[in-house]
N, C-alpha and C positions, 0 to 999 in steps of 0.2 A: 243080482249077481251077473247074469249071462250076457247083459248087455255090455257091464264093464268089461267082460272079457273079450266078446266080440270085439268092442271098441279098440284094447288092448291088442289084440291081433290083429286087426287094420293097419293100427299105427306101424307095429311090428313090420306086417307085411309093406308098407309105403316104405317103410325106413331102409328095408334090404332092398325093394326094388332101386330107391334112390341111389343107393351104397353100390348097387351091382352098376348102374349107369353111369354114376361118376368115375367107375372104375375103367370102365368103357371107353369114355370121353378122353381120358389122362391116357389110358394105353393108345388112342387114338393122334391125340395132340401129341407126345412124345415121340410117336412116330413119322408125322409130318414135321417136327422138327427136326428130327435128325436127317430127314430128307432134304431140309431147307439148307440144312449146314452142307452137307453132302454137295449139294447144287451150288452155293457159295464157296465152297471150297474149287471146288472144278474152275467154276469163273473166275476165280484169283488164278488159276493155275493156266485158262487161258489169255488172260488178260495178260500176265508176264511173261507168257510166251509173245502175245503179239506186241508187247513193248519190247523185247528183245530182237524179235526180228526183224519189225517195222517200225525203228522210234520215230522217224520223221512223218508218218501217216497218223502216229499217236500226240505227235506236238502239234501238227495241224489240227486237227480235230478237237483238241483241248483250245487252241488259240480260238477255231471257230465259235465254240460252246461260250469261252469266255467275251467273243466279240457281239454275239446275240444276245448274251444275257445282258450286256452292257446298253446294248442298242435297247431291249426292251426297258430296260430301268430307266434311262434315257428320256423315251417316249413317256412313261408312267411318270416324272417327275416332271416334265416340260407341260403337260398337262395342267399345271398348277397354274 
């Protein structure tokens, strides 16, 4: 019965350790997710301010991005 008791204790110790590590990982993940949400909200505010203060620059960047994407797509499709 000693071997069974020892094995049961080892299993419980491993389970407790896994539960603790899972809790630590969950807390770290939630902390980083909150930081990412805060960063995204900050970037949204920055973008909104940029659009309001410099609308023509934003339009130009959008047009240039669309042109570049179209150019890349055209080159890829022309290879066929």
